[in-house]
N, C-alpha and C positions, 0 to 999 in steps of 0.2 A: 223711150227718152228718159222716163222717171227713173228707170233702173240704172241708166248711165249716170244720171245726176246723183243719185244716192251712192254710186261707187266713187264719185268725186268728193263728196262730202266726207266719206268714210276715209278715203286717202289723206285728206287734210286732217281729220281727227286723228289719225294714226301719227301724223307728224306732231300734232300737239301733245299727245300722250308721251311720245318719245322725249320731247323737250321737257316735259314735266316730271322727268325721273327723279330729279333731286328734290322735289317737294314733298311734304308729308303725304303719306297715303299711297295707294296703288292706282295706276293708270295703265290701261290695256285696251287695244283695239285689235279685233281678230275676226276671221271669217270661219264659218261653220255651216255646213249643209246649204250653201248658197246665202246664208243670212250674214248680216253685218252687225257685229256686237261690239259695244263699248262699255268698259267698266270704269268708273271713278268712285273711290271709296269715301272721299271727303264729302260730307253732308251738304256743304255749300255748292258742290258741283253735281248734285244729284241729277240735274237736268240733262248730263251727259249720258247717264246710264240708259242706254237704248238698245233695242234690237230693230233693225231696219232691213231693207232688201226682201221684205215679206211679200209673198204671193199667195194665191189660193192654194197652190200646190204644196208650198213649204210651211204653210201656216201651222200644222200640227208640230213640225219640227221647231218652230219658233216658240210655241207654247210650252213645249218640253225644255227649251233652253232657258226660258224665262223662269221656270221652277227649279233650275239646277242649283247645286250647292255653292257655286263660285259667287253668287250674289250675295251670301251671308245673310239670308233671310230678308233682304230688301231687294225684291225683284225689280227689273228694269222696266222701263216703258216700252211697249210694243208700238212701233210707228207703222201703220198700215196705209195703203193706198185708199183713196175715197171709193166707197161702194163695198169694201170688204168689212163686214160688220159681224163678227162671230159671236155666237152665243156664249154666255159665260164670262165674257170679258167686261171690265168697267170702263166706260168712256172717260177720257182724261184730257179733254181739250183737242186742239189742232196744232199740227207741226207744219206750217207752210214751207214750202220749197219753190223758189222762183228759178225758171229756166229761160235763158235768153239766147237766141241764135245770134251769132256774130257775123252778121251780113249787112252790108250797106250802112256801115258806121263812118261818120265824118271825123276827121282829125280834130283832136281837142286843141284849143288855143289858151287853155288855162296855164298859169305859171305854176308848174309842178317840179318838185325836187324828187327824182326817182332814186337817189343815193343819199338819203339823209343820215345825219349822224343818228345812231341807234338810240342814244340816250334822249335825244331831242324828240325823236319820233315817239318814243314811249311816253314821254311827258305829255305830249299832246294827245295821244291816243288815251292814255288813262285819265287825264283831266276830262277828256269828253265821256268817258264811260261812267265816271262818278262811282266806281264801285270800291271795294275794299277787301282786306284780308285775303283769304285763299283765292278768291275769284280774281283779284288783282294780280297775285303771284302767278296764277295759271296763265292769264292773258300775257303778262310780261315774258314769261318763259317761251310761250308759243311763238311770240313775235320777234324773239331774238333769234330764232332759228334761221340759218342761213338760206333755207329753202323758201322762206316767206320773202315776197317782195313787198317793200315799203315805199309808200309815197307821202308827201307833204304838199299841201296846197299853201302856196305863199302869197301874201298880199301885203304890198308896200314893205317888203323885206321880212315880214313876220309870218312864221308858220301858223296857219289858223284851223287846219283840219288835217287828219291822218287817215289813211286807208291802206289796206294790205290785200294782196291776192297771192294765189299759189297755182301753178300749172300742174295738171294732172292728165296726161295723155291728150286727148283732143279737147278737153275742157279746162276751165280755170275756175277756182273757187274764190269768189268775192267774200272776204270775211276779215273782220277786224277793221272797223271804220267807225270813227267818232269825231265830233266837233266840240271843243269846249264851249261852255254856255255862252261866254261873251261873244262868240263869233257865230251863233246859230242864226238862222233865218236869212242867210246870204247865198244859199244854194251851193254851199261848199261841197257837200257829199255828192250831189248830182254831177258836179264839175269833176270831181276825182274819179267817180265811176266811169263817166264817159272817157276820160283819159286812159283809165286802165282797160277798159273794153276795147278801145281802138288799138291800144298796144298789143293786146292779145290776138285780135283779128289780123294785125299785120304779121304776127308770127305763125299764122295758119291755124290758130285754135278754132274750133267749130262751135262751141257754145260756152256760156258762163252760167254758174250756179250759185245761188245764195239762199241762206235760211234767214228768216225774220219773223218778228212777232206780228200777228195779224193786227191791223190798225196802226202799225208803226210807220213813221216817216220814211224808214228804209225800204218798207214794202211798197210805199207809195211811189217812191223814186223808181224802183224797179219796175212797177206797172207802167209808169210813164216812159220808161225806156224801151218798153215793148215786150217785157218779160211775161210769160204765162206762168201764173201761180197755181201750184197744185196744193189744195188744202188737205194734207195727209191727216188721217185721224189717229190720235193717241189713245192707247188703251192700257190698262194694268190688269193684272190677275185679279179675279174676283174672290 
């Protein structure tokens, strides 16, 4: 299941890289020897520079790819499943991935707009992220792509929280969700997530995937919803 989940994440990242073509820098997502590689040259987006899909069998190929010239001397992060701890690599934190089976989900009664005006959606989403510069431009480009499904939670006629997902085969990627500071603490993200998961289940999707920072509210919401969280290990070349 972890392999399937990483495939879903990579498919969504490929969409984001295609959508960001007009931004400064280079964005690319590709497959090589069973590995899933992502290149982003903007320093602010270095967290995207990864090699995943790593197993004990293709680990040597992953290390060779991490040392390739395409990275221009700034090697990517190798994201490995828990328990795979090769000698010679330097630990660099964890990259949690949450996997949630889409079974037994109740319909949501939240007031959700599933066809929001894109500019309104982006305003709410970016207000919630509180980012800036290249990161904001990248998020906006990704979430303007027509392959991304956008939703807004509405309260008393006012959009208070934004969330996005994208379908990929039997799975969906939950990605791009935020609530502006003035509306936090109301359970908005949990309600939007429940709405999106129920819709995906009705379509016949089998599982949902999300990435989040360990200790974050997003990861807590996913755990409460029944997700299994895999704490993948991040490494860099020594």
